[in-house]
C-alpha positions as YAML, in Angstrom:
chain: A
units: angstrom
residues:
- id: 1
  name: MET
  ca: [0.00, 0.00, 0.00]
- id: 2
  name: GLY
  ca: [1.36, 3.38, -0.97]
- id: 3
  name: THR
  ca: [4.87, 4.20, -2.07]
- id: 4
  name: LYS
  ca: [7.86, 2.33, -0.61]
- id: 5
  name: LEU
  ca: [10.07, 5.24, 0.41]
- id: 6
  name: GLY
  ca: [11.20, 3.66, 3.68]
- id: 7
  name: ASP
  ca: [14.78, 2.99, 2.53]
- id: 8
  name: ILE
  ca: [15.51, 6.66, 1.88]
- id: 9
  name: VAL
  ca: [13.22, 8.55, 4.26]
- id: 10
  name: ASP
  ca: [14.58, 9.62, 7.66]
- id: 11
  name: ALA
  ca: [12.24, 9.01, 10.62]
- id: 12
  name: THR
  ca: [12.67, 9.96, 14.28]
- id: 13
  name: ALA
  ca: [11.36, 7.68, 17.03]
- id: 14
  name: ILE
  ca: [9.00, 9.44, 19.42]
- id: 15
  name: SER
  ca: [6.59, 8.46, 22.20]
- id: 16
  name: LEU
  ca: [2.90, 9.09, 22.74]
- id: 17
  name: ASN
  ca: [3.94, 11.55, 25.46]
- id: 18
  name: ASP
  ca: [5.71, 13.62, 22.80]
- id: 19
  name: LEU
  ca: [2.37, 14.04, 21.04]
- id: 20
  name: SER
  ca: [0.45, 15.20, 24.12]
- id: 21
  name: GLY
  ca: [-1.60, 18.28, 23.32]
- id: 22
  name: LYS
  ca: [-1.29, 17.71, 19.57]
- id: 23
  name: LYS
  ca: [-4.15, 17.37, 17.07]
- id: 24
  name: LEU
  ca: [-3.62, 14.56, 14.57]
- id: 25
  name: ALA
  ca: [-5.51, 13.73, 11.36]
- id: 26
  name: ILE
  ca: [-5.61, 9.94, 11.16]
- id: 27
  name: ASP
  ca: [-5.97, 8.01, 7.90]
- id: 28
  name: ALA
  ca: [-9.10, 6.04, 8.85]
- id: 29
  name: PHE
  ca: [-9.02, 3.26, 6.23]
- id: 30
  name: ASN
  ca: [-5.32, 2.67, 6.77]
- id: 31
  name: THR
  ca: [-5.83, 2.41, 10.52]
- id: 32
  name: ILE
  ca: [-8.93, 0.21, 10.40]
- id: 33
  name: TYR
  ca: [-7.23, -2.21, 8.00]
- id: 34
  name: ALA
  ca: [-4.33, -2.43, 10.46]
- id: 35
  name: PHE
  ca: [-6.73, -3.42, 13.26]
- id: 36
  name: LEU
  ca: [-8.52, -5.95, 11.04]
- id: 37
  name: SER
  ca: [-5.16, -7.49, 10.18]
- id: 38
  name: SER
  ca: [-3.56, -7.54, 13.61]
- id: 39
  name: ILE
  ca: [-6.39, -8.18, 16.07]
- id: 40
  name: ARG
  ca: [-6.95, -11.89, 15.51]
- id: 41
  name: GLN
  ca: [-6.90, -15.19, 17.35]
- id: 42
  name: PRO
  ca: [-3.85, -17.48, 17.07]
- id: 43
  name: ASP
  ca: [-5.29, -19.30, 14.03]
- id: 44
  name: GLY
  ca: [-6.06, -16.02, 12.25]
- id: 45
  name: THR
  ca: [-9.78, -15.88, 13.07]
- id: 46
  name: PRO
  ca: [-10.84, -12.25, 13.65]
- id: 47
  name: LEU
  ca: [-12.68, -11.19, 16.78]
- id: 48
  name: SER
  ca: [-16.41, -11.66, 16.28]
- id: 49
  name: ASP
  ca: [-19.66, -11.27, 18.19]
- id: 50
  name: ARG
  ca: [-22.18, -14.06, 18.80]
- id: 51
  name: GLN
  ca: [-23.73, -13.48, 15.39]
- id: 52
  name: GLY
  ca: [-20.38, -13.98, 13.66]
- id: 53
  name: ARG
  ca: [-19.92, -10.29, 12.78]
- id: 54
  name: VAL
  ca: [-16.28, -9.15, 12.83]
- id: 55
  name: THR
  ca: [-15.47, -6.79, 15.70]
- id: 56
  name: SER
  ca: [-11.66, -6.49, 15.42]
- id: 57
  name: HIS
  ca: [-11.97, -2.97, 14.02]
- id: 58
  name: LEU
  ca: [-14.29, -1.85, 16.83]
- id: 59
  name: SER
  ca: [-11.96, -3.27, 19.47]
- id: 60
  name: GLY
  ca: [-8.95, -1.55, 17.93]
- id: 61
  name: LEU
  ca: [-10.67, 1.79, 17.49]
- id: 62
  name: PHE
  ca: [-12.13, 1.84, 20.99]
- id: 63
  name: TYR
  ca: [-9.14, 0.76, 23.06]
- id: 64
  name: ARG
  ca: [-6.49, 2.51, 20.95]
- id: 65
  name: ASN
  ca: [-8.35, 5.81, 20.99]
- id: 66
  name: ILE
  ca: [-8.85, 5.50, 24.74]
- id: 67
  name: SER
  ca: [-5.04, 5.30, 24.94]
- id: 68
  name: LEU
  ca: [-4.58, 8.31, 22.65]
- id: 69
  name: LEU
  ca: [-7.08, 10.41, 24.59]
- id: 70
  name: GLU
  ca: [-5.46, 9.37, 27.89]
- id: 71
  name: ASN
  ca: [-2.20, 10.76, 26.56]
- id: 72
  name: GLY
  ca: [-3.82, 14.09, 25.73]
- id: 73
  name: ILE
  ca: [-3.80, 13.47, 21.97]
- id: 74
  name: TYR
  ca: [-6.63, 14.90, 19.88]
- id: 75
  name: PRO
  ca: [-7.40, 12.43, 17.01]
- id: 76
  name: VAL
  ca: [-9.62, 13.28, 14.04]
- id: 77
  name: TYR
  ca: [-10.36, 10.50, 11.55]
- id: 78
  name: VAL
  ca: [-10.40, 11.16, 7.81]
- id: 79
  name: PHE
  ca: [-12.25, 8.60, 5.67]
- id: 80
  name: ASP
  ca: [-11.55, 7.92, 1.99]
- id: 81
  name: GLY
  ca: [-14.01, 9.01, -0.66]
- id: 82
  name: GLU
  ca: [-14.00, 8.05, -4.32]
- id: 83
  name: ALA
  ca: [-10.60, 6.82, -5.46]
- id: 84
  name: PRO
  ca: [-8.97, 8.25, -8.62]
- id: 85
  name: LYS
  ca: [-9.71, 6.16, -11.69]
- id: 86
  name: LEU
  ca: [-6.04, 5.32, -12.08]
- id: 87
  name: LYS
  ca: [-6.25, 3.36, -8.82]
- id: 88
  name: ALA
  ca: [-8.65, 0.76, -10.27]
- id: 89
  name: LYS
  ca: [-5.85, -1.62, -11.28]
- id: 90
  name: GLU
  ca: [-4.27, -1.46, -7.83]
- id: 91
  name: GLN
  ca: [-7.64, -2.01, -6.15]
- id: 92
  name: GLN
  ca: [-8.25, -5.12, -8.25]
- id: 93
  name: LYS
  ca: [-4.75, -6.38, -7.45]
- id: 94
  name: ARG
  ca: [-5.49, -5.98, -3.72]
- id: 95
  name: ARG
  ca: [-8.78, -7.85, -4.08]
- id: 96
  name: ASP
  ca: [-6.99, -10.71, -5.83]
- id: 97
  name: ILE
  ca: [-4.34, -10.81, -3.09]
- id: 98
  name: ARG
  ca: [-7.02, -10.89, -0.38]
- id: 99
  name: GLU
  ca: [-8.87, -13.71, -2.13]
- id: 100
  name: ALA
  ca: [-5.69, -15.76, -2.48]
- id: 101
  name: ALA
  ca: [-4.78, -15.07, 1.16]
- id: 102
  name: TYR
  ca: [-8.24, -16.16, 2.30]
- id: 103
  name: VAL
  ca: [-7.93, -19.49, 0.46]
- id: 104
  name: GLU
  ca: [-4.46, -20.04, 1.95]
- id: 105
  name: TRP
  ca: [-5.73, -19.16, 5.42]
- id: 106
  name: GLN
  ca: [-8.56, -21.69, 5.25]
- id: 107
  name: THR
  ca: [-6.23, -24.37, 3.86]
- id: 108
  name: ALA
  ca: [-3.53, -23.80, 6.48]
- id: 109
  name: LYS
  ca: [-6.10, -23.75, 9.28]
- id: 110
  name: SER
  ca: [-7.67, -27.02, 8.14]
- id: 111
  name: GLU
  ca: [-4.22, -28.63, 7.98]
- id: 112
  name: GLY
  ca: [-3.28, -27.42, 11.46]
- id: 113
  name: ARG
  ca: [-0.54, -25.06, 10.27]
- id: 114
  name: ILE
  ca: [-1.43, -22.37, 12.79]
- id: 115
  name: GLU
  ca: [1.46, -19.97, 12.16]
- id: 116
  name: ASP
  ca: [0.91, -20.14, 8.39]
- id: 117
  name: ALA
  ca: [-2.80, -19.63, 8.95]
- id: 118
  name: LEU
  ca: [-2.24, -16.50, 11.01]
- id: 119
  name: LYS
  ca: [0.13, -15.04, 8.44]
- id: 120
  name: ALA
  ca: [-2.28, -15.68, 5.56]
- id: 121
  name: ALA
  ca: [-5.27, -14.43, 7.55]
- id: 122
  name: LYS
  ca: [-3.68, -11.03, 8.04]
- id: 123
  name: GLY
  ca: [-3.58, -10.54, 4.29]
- id: 124
  name: SER
  ca: [-7.21, -11.53, 3.82]
- id: 125
  name: SER
  ca: [-8.77, -8.60, 5.71]
- id: 126
  name: ARG
  ca: [-11.82, -6.99, 4.13]
- id: 127
  name: LEU
  ca: [-13.26, -3.61, 5.03]
- id: 128
  name: THR
  ca: [-16.99, -3.54, 4.28]
- id: 129
  name: SER
  ca: [-19.49, -0.67, 4.11]
- id: 130
  name: PRO
  ca: [-21.19, -1.73, 7.38]
- id: 131
  name: MET
  ca: [-17.77, -1.76, 9.09]
- id: 132
  name: ILE
  ca: [-17.10, 1.77, 7.83]
- id: 133
  name: GLU
  ca: [-20.43, 3.08, 9.08]
- id: 134
  name: GLU
  ca: [-20.16, 1.46, 12.52]
- id: 135
  name: SER
  ca: [-16.57, 2.75, 12.81]
- id: 136
  name: LYS
  ca: [-17.82, 6.30, 12.20]
- id: 137
  name: ARG
  ca: [-20.60, 5.77, 14.71]
- id: 138
  name: LEU
  ca: [-18.17, 4.49, 17.37]
- id: 139
  name: LEU
  ca: [-15.74, 7.37, 16.84]
- id: 140
  name: THR
  ca: [-18.55, 9.90, 17.06]
- id: 141
  name: ALA
  ca: [-19.72, 8.31, 20.31]
- id: 142
  name: LEU
  ca: [-16.16, 8.68, 21.64]
- id: 143
  name: GLY
  ca: [-16.43, 12.41, 20.91]
- id: 144
  name: ILE
  ca: [-13.85, 12.18, 18.11]
- id: 145
  name: PRO
  ca: [-14.44, 14.18, 14.90]
- id: 146
  name: VAL
  ca: [-15.02, 12.23, 11.68]
- id: 147
  name: ILE
  ca: [-14.38, 13.84, 8.28]
- id: 148
  name: GLN
  ca: [-15.34, 12.43, 4.89]
- id: 149
  name: ALA
  ca: [-12.78, 13.14, 2.18]
- id: 150
  name: PRO
  ca: [-13.88, 13.69, -1.42]
- id: 151
  name: SER
  ca: [-11.16, 11.31, -2.63]
- id: 152
  name: GLU
  ca: [-8.01, 9.97, -0.93]
- id: 153
  name: GLY
  ca: [-8.00, 10.42, 2.85]
- id: 154
  name: GLU
  ca: [-4.24, 11.09, 2.98]
- id: 155
  name: ALA
  ca: [-4.70, 14.08, 0.67]
- id: 156
  name: LEU
  ca: [-7.30, 15.73, 2.89]
- id: 157
  name: ALA
  ca: [-5.29, 14.94, 6.05]
- id: 158
  name: ALA
  ca: [-2.29, 16.62, 4.41]
- id: 159
  name: GLN
  ca: [-4.45, 19.66, 3.58]
- id: 160
  name: MET
  ca: [-5.55, 19.89, 7.22]
- id: 161
  name: ALA
  ca: [-1.92, 19.73, 8.40]
- id: 162
  name: ARG
  ca: [-0.83, 22.43, 5.95]
- id: 163
  name: ASP
  ca: [-3.74, 24.65, 7.01]
- id: 164
  name: GLY
  ca: [-2.79, 24.29, 10.67]
- id: 165
  name: MET
  ca: [-5.98, 22.48, 11.70]
- id: 166
  name: VAL
  ca: [-3.87, 19.57, 12.91]
- id: 167
  name: TRP
  ca: [-0.21, 19.23, 13.81]
- id: 168
  name: ALA
  ca: [0.43, 16.14, 11.68]
- id: 169
  name: SER
  ca: [-1.12, 13.33, 9.68]
- id: 170
  name: ALA
  ca: [-0.96, 9.77, 11.02]
- id: 171
  name: SER
  ca: [-0.69, 6.93, 8.49]
- id: 172
  name: GLN
  ca: [1.46, 3.99, 7.46]
- id: 173
  name: ASP
  ca: [1.24, 5.23, 3.88]
- id: 174
  name: ASN
  ca: [4.14, 7.37, 2.60]
- id: 175
  name: ASP
  ca: [1.79, 8.91, 0.04]
- id: 176
  name: SER
  ca: [1.03, 11.45, 2.78]
- id: 177
  name: LEU
  ca: [4.42, 13.02, 2.00]
- id: 178
  name: LEU
  ca: [3.65, 13.17, -1.71]
- id: 179
  name: TYR
  ca: [0.46, 15.07, -0.88]
- id: 180
  name: ASN
  ca: [2.66, 17.69, 0.82]
- id: 181
  name: CYS
  ca: [1.95, 16.77, 4.42]
- id: 182
  name: PRO
  ca: [4.51, 18.74, 6.49]
- id: 183
  name: ARG
  ca: [4.67, 16.15, 9.29]
- id: 184
  name: MET
  ca: [3.66, 12.50, 9.23]
- id: 185
  name: ILE
  ca: [3.37, 10.10, 12.17]
- id: 186
  name: ARG
  ca: [3.96, 6.41, 11.48]
- id: 187
  name: ASN
  ca: [3.06, 3.50, 13.81]
- id: 188
  name: LEU
  ca: [0.60, 5.55, 15.88]
- id: 189
  name: SER
  ca: [-1.94, 2.70, 15.93]
- id: 190
  name: LEU
  ca: [0.61, -0.13, 15.83]
- id: 191
  name: SER
  ca: [2.94, 0.90, 18.64]
- id: 192
  name: GLY
  ca: [3.62, -1.62, 21.37]
- id: 193
  name: ARG
  ca: [5.12, -5.11, 21.57]
- id: 194
  name: ARG
  ca: [4.86, -7.14, 18.38]
- id: 195
  name: ARG
  ca: [5.97, -10.69, 17.70]
- id: 196
  name: GLY
  ca: [8.58, -10.86, 14.95]
- id: 197
  name: GLY
  ca: [7.40, -13.25, 12.23]
- id: 198
  name: ARG
  ca: [7.76, -16.92, 13.20]
- id: 199
  name: SER
  ca: [10.15, -16.17, 16.04]
- id: 200
  name: LYS
  ca: [9.00, -16.20, 19.63]
- id: 201
  name: THR
  ca: [10.76, -12.93, 20.36]
- id: 202
  name: TYR
  ca: [9.02, -9.58, 20.53]
- id: 203
  name: LYS
  ca: [10.14, -6.18, 19.36]
- id: 204
  name: LEU
  ca: [8.95, -2.77, 20.48]
- id: 205
  name: ILE
  ca: [7.33, -0.69, 17.76]
- id: 206
  name: SER
  ca: [7.31, 3.03, 18.53]
- id: 207
  name: PRO
  ca: [5.64, 5.94, 16.76]
- id: 208
  name: GLU
  ca: [7.90, 7.75, 14.30]
- id: 209
  name: LEU
  ca: [7.90, 11.34, 13.10]
- id: 210
  name: ILE
  ca: [8.75, 12.11, 9.48]
- id: 211
  name: ASP
  ca: [9.37, 15.78, 8.67]
- id: 212
  name: LEU
  ca: [8.85, 16.48, 4.97]
- id: 213
  name: ASP
  ca: [11.00, 19.61, 4.62]
- id: 214
  name: MET
  ca: [13.87, 18.04, 6.54]
- id: 215
  name: ASN
  ca: [13.77, 14.96, 4.32]
- id: 216
  name: LEU
  ca: [13.67, 17.03, 1.14]
- id: 217
  name: ARG
  ca: [16.81, 18.83, 2.34]
- id: 218
  name: LEU
  ca: [18.55, 15.57, 3.25]
- id: 219
  name: LEU
  ca: [17.63, 13.96, -0.08]
- id: 220
  name: GLU
  ca: [18.45, 17.18, -1.97]
- id: 221
  name: VAL
  ca: [15.26, 17.02, -4.02]
- id: 222
  name: THR
  ca: [12.12, 19.11, -4.36]
- id: 223
  name: ARG
  ca: [8.67, 17.80, -3.53]
- id: 224
  name: GLU
  ca: [7.93, 17.58, -7.26]
- id: 225
  name: GLN
  ca: [11.06, 15.48, -7.69]
- id: 226
  name: LEU
  ca: [10.00, 13.28, -4.76]
- id: 227
  name: ILE
  ca: [6.76, 12.59, -6.63]
- id: 228
  name: ASP
  ca: [8.73, 11.67, -9.77]
- id: 229
  name: LEU
  ca: [10.94, 9.43, -7.65]
- id: 230
  name: ALA
  ca: [7.86, 7.73, -6.22]
- id: 231
  name: ILE
  ca: [6.46, 7.12, -9.70]
- id: 232
  name: LEU
  ca: [9.69, 5.36, -10.68]
- id: 233
  name: ILE
  ca: [9.44, 2.94, -7.75]
- id: 234
  name: GLY
  ca: [5.68, 2.50, -8.02]
- id: 235
  name: THR
  ca: [2.60, 4.14, -6.50]
- id: 236
  name: ASP
  ca: [-1.03, 3.15, -6.04]
- id: 237
  name: TYR
  ca: [-1.52, 4.39, -9.61]
- id: 238
  name: ASN
  ca: [1.33, 2.65, -11.43]
- id: 239
  name: ASP
  ca: [3.76, -0.27, -11.25]
- id: 240
  name: ASN
  ca: [7.43, 0.39, -10.71]
- id: 241
  name: VAL
  ca: [9.97, 0.60, -13.50]
- id: 242
  name: THR
  ca: [11.76, -2.78, -13.54]
- id: 243
  name: GLY
  ca: [14.97, -2.80, -11.57]
- id: 244
  name: VAL
  ca: [14.44, 0.66, -10.07]
- id: 245
  name: GLY
  ca: [14.24, 0.79, -6.29]
- id: 246
  name: PRO
  ca: [14.28, 3.84, -3.99]
- id: 247
  name: LYS
  ca: [18.06, 4.36, -4.03]
- id: 248
  name: THR
  ca: [18.34, 3.96, -7.81]
- id: 249
  name: ALA
  ca: [15.36, 6.24, -8.33]
- id: 250
  name: LEU
  ca: [16.96, 8.89, -6.11]
- id: 251
  name: ARG
  ca: [20.20, 8.67, -8.08]
- id: 252
  name: LEU
  ca: [18.34, 9.03, -11.38]
- id: 253
  name: ILE
  ca: [16.31, 12.00, -10.16]
- id: 254
  name: LYS
  ca: [19.37, 13.80, -8.80]
- id: 255
  name: LYS
  ca: [21.28, 13.16, -12.01]
- id: 256
  name: HIS
  ca: [18.56, 14.03, -14.55]
- id: 257
  name: GLY
  ca: [16.06, 16.14, -12.61]
- id: 258
  name: SER
  ca: [12.71, 14.90, -13.94]
- id: 259
  name: LEU
  ca: [10.92, 11.92, -15.46]
- id: 260
  name: GLU
  ca: [10.98, 13.57, -18.87]
- id: 261
  name: ASP
  ca: [14.76, 13.85, -18.75]
- id: 262
  name: ILE
  ca: [15.14, 10.32, -17.38]
- id: 263
  name: GLU
  ca: [12.95, 9.03, -20.21]
- id: 264
  name: SER
  ca: [15.15, 10.84, -22.73]
- id: 265
  name: ALA
  ca: [18.30, 9.39, -21.15]
- id: 266
  name: PHE
  ca: [16.86, 5.86, -21.32]
- id: 267
  name: LYS
  ca: [15.95, 6.44, -24.96]
- id: 268
  name: ARG
  ca: [19.47, 7.58, -25.88]
- id: 269
  name: SER
  ca: [21.19, 4.80, -23.93]
- id: 270
  name: LYS
  ca: [22.85, 1.91, -25.77]
- id: 271
  name: ASN
  ca: [22.10, -0.41, -22.83]
- id: 272
  name: PRO
  ca: [19.26, -2.86, -23.72]
- id: 273
  name: LYS
  ca: [17.98, -2.76, -20.14]
- id: 274
  name: ASP
  ca: [17.66, 1.02, -20.33]
- id: 275
  name: LYS
  ca: [15.70, 0.59, -23.55]
- id: 276
  name: GLU
  ca: [13.30, -1.67, -21.66]
- id: 277
  name: LYS
  ca: [12.98, 0.91, -18.90]
- id: 278
  name: TYR
  ca: [12.26, 3.55, -21.53]
- id: 279
  name: ALA
  ca: [9.40, 1.46, -22.90]
- id: 280
  name: GLU
  ca: [7.98, 0.95, -19.40]
- id: 281
  name: LEU
  ca: [8.22, 4.63, -18.54]
- id: 282
  name: GLN
  ca: [6.44, 5.52, -21.75]
- id: 283
  name: ASP
  ca: [3.49, 3.41, -20.64]
- id: 284
  name: ILE
  ca: [3.15, 5.22, -17.29]
- id: 285
  name: PRO
  ca: [0.72, 8.18, -17.36]
- id: 286
  name: TYR
  ca: [3.02, 10.12, -15.09]
- id: 287
  name: THR
  ca: [1.59, 13.55, -15.96]
- id: 288
  name: GLU
  ca: [-1.81, 12.41, -14.65]
- id: 289
  name: ILE
  ca: [-0.25, 10.80, -11.57]
- id: 290
  name: ARG
  ca: [1.62, 13.99, -10.76]
- id: 291
  name: GLU
  ca: [-1.67, 15.87, -10.95]
- id: 292
  name: ILE
  ca: [-3.25, 13.50, -8.40]
- id: 293
  name: PHE
  ca: [-0.56, 14.36, -5.86]
- id: 294
  name: LEU
  ca: [-0.10, 18.03, -6.74]
- id: 295
  name: ASN
  ca: [-3.76, 19.02, -7.07]
- id: 296
  name: PRO
  ca: [-6.04, 16.59, -5.21]
- id: 297
  name: PRO
  ca: [-9.70, 17.52, -4.64]
- id: 298
  name: LYS
  ca: [-10.13, 19.97, -1.79]
- id: 299
  name: ILE
  ca: [-13.10, 20.80, 0.39]
- id: 300
  name: GLU
  ca: [-13.90, 23.49, 2.90]
- id: 301
  name: ILE
  ca: [-13.52, 22.09, 6.41]
- id: 302
  name: THR
  ca: [-14.74, 23.65, 9.61]
- id: 303
  name: THR
  ca: [-12.37, 23.44, 12.56]
- id: 304
  name: PRO
  ca: [-12.74, 19.96, 14.15]
- id: 305
  name: GLU
  ca: [-14.38, 19.90, 17.57]
- id: 306
  name: TRP
  ca: [-13.96, 17.19, 20.19]
- id: 307
  name: SER
  ca: [-16.73, 16.44, 22.65]
- id: 308
  name: ASN
  ca: [-17.61, 14.43, 25.72]
- id: 309
  name: PRO
  ca: [-17.77, 10.65, 25.05]
- id: 310
  name: GLN
  ca: [-21.33, 9.31, 25.08]
- id: 311
  name: SER
  ca: [-21.15, 6.49, 27.60]
- id: 312
  name: ASP
  ca: [-24.65, 5.13, 26.91]
- id: 313
  name: GLU
  ca: [-24.10, 5.06, 23.14]
- id: 314
  name: LEU
  ca: [-20.71, 3.36, 23.52]
- id: 315
  name: HIS
  ca: [-22.24, 0.66, 25.72]
- id: 316
  name: ARG
  ca: [-25.03, 0.24, 23.18]
- id: 317
  name: ILE
  ca: [-22.65, -0.15, 20.22]
- id: 318
  name: LEU
  ca: [-20.07, -2.34, 21.89]
- id: 319
  name: CYS
  ca: [-21.97, -4.31, 24.52]
- id: 320
  name: ALA
  ca: [-25.62, -4.50, 23.48]
- id: 321
  name: GLU
  ca: [-24.96, -4.84, 19.74]
- id: 322
  name: HIS
  ca: [-21.58, -6.63, 19.65]
- id: 323
  name: ASP
  ca: [-21.20, -8.53, 22.95]
- id: 324
  name: PHE
  ca: [-18.22, -6.65, 24.38]
- id: 325
  name: SER
  ca: [-17.66, -7.01, 28.11]
- id: 326
  name: GLU
  ca: [-19.76, -4.42, 29.98]
- id: 327
  name: SER
  ca: [-17.28, -4.25, 32.85]
- id: 328
  name: ARG
  ca: [-14.23, -3.86, 30.63]
- id: 329
  name: VAL
  ca: [-15.83, -1.08, 28.57]
- id: 330
  name: GLN
  ca: [-16.95, 0.70, 31.73]
- id: 331
  name: LYS
  ca: [-13.51, 0.43, 33.33]
- id: 332
  name: SER
  ca: [-11.92, 1.88, 30.17]
- id: 333
  name: LEU
  ca: [-14.28, 4.84, 30.21]
- id: 334
  name: GLU
  ca: [-13.63, 5.43, 33.90]
- id: 335
  name: ARG
  ca: [-9.90, 5.25, 33.25]
- id: 336
  name: LEU
  ca: [-10.29, 7.83, 30.48]
- id: 337
  name: THR
  ca: [-12.25, 10.17, 32.74]
- id: 338
  name: ASN
  ca: [-9.59, 9.95, 35.44]
- id: 339
  name: ALA
  ca: [-6.75, 10.46, 32.96]
- id: 340
  name: LEU
  ca: [-8.32, 13.57, 31.48]
- id: 341
  name: GLU
  ca: [-8.95, 14.98, 34.92]
- id: 342
  name: GLU
  ca: [-5.29, 14.42, 35.77]
- id: 343
  name: LEU
  ca: [-4.18, 16.05, 32.52]
- id: 344
  name: ARG
  ca: [-6.28, 19.08, 33.36]
- id: 345
  name: GLY
  ca: [-4.60, 19.24, 36.74]
- id: 346
  name: SER
  ca: [-8.03, 19.45, 38.36]
- id: 347
  name: THR
  ca: [-9.12, 17.94, 41.65]
- id: 348
  name: HIS
  ca: [-12.83, 18.40, 41.03]
- id: 349
  name: GLN
  ca: [-15.18, 16.45, 38.79]
- id: 350
  name: SER
  ca: [-15.88, 18.13, 35.44]
- id: 351
  name: SER
  ca: [-17.14, 17.34, 31.98]
- id: 352
  name: LEU
  ca: [-14.73, 15.75, 29.52]
- id: 353
  name: SER
  ca: [-15.93, 18.33, 27.00]
- id: 354
  name: ASP
  ca: [-14.31, 21.01, 29.21]
- id: 355
  name: PHE
  ca: [-10.97, 19.33, 28.59]
- id: 356
  name: PHE
  ca: [-11.40, 19.50, 24.84]
...
């Protein structure tokens, strides 16, 4: 998902405490998919209620946002709208991958290969329309703002960060940088102890801060050149040019300056492999892809407002409708109330809305 810039982008490890008092625009689809993938039983089966409806996303959204709010972080969730037409091929590829992963999950589970089953299950996650609507409903009940983007959520989150409505965007998708997001937080929803593959050891995953301007200076490229670099290594709207990874793409961009000049260099080259790259680059509609990142659809947004969590509605959604533990939900809400009171430095009881 997104552009694989990890090998060349500099990120700084931070903690949730470092984000206290900050407003963050969170890529909703990206985050919900992460919960659907990671919150599963040992054989890969997702959490479900008595009626067999998946609840992994609700569990992740509720308990993770309780943690964010406890740390004084103001989350606002941005949901994807209609994807650009150029993304259709990538969307179909993802559907095919999910279908294949689902088949492998069922096969491995039936054969008792539990670790293989869990691995395959994570790639089979599906986000349905009912899941999206109940996620919005849960977030609203938590008092967290929900914003519907006209197109890609990362683009609108980046707009909010540039306009100063939020301090940063939170996503696992490096496309946020291509949309000109000044600051991006990675691993916000995935931080904590995670088991490393088949090993029985655990590693600590911490949130990371990626500063766009600092990275552009370190890479010695402009944002427009970063977009061209991303197109060379592949985006949600095109496949990569064969044999071109992040480091090679960076070298090409710094040497030639733009995709047009790289295309001309490939054309003039006597190397057969460069001729093949020239043919591939010709097939990429890179002018249209640039436009997606440089001029995404924009909408007028009112300043997000956070409000007091609706305890009754949260119990209704989680406990009455989806069989969550009444006592655990109540304890989490009480913990949140106490944490916010402590953050306010108050010794008297007050409304959570006063904190926000």
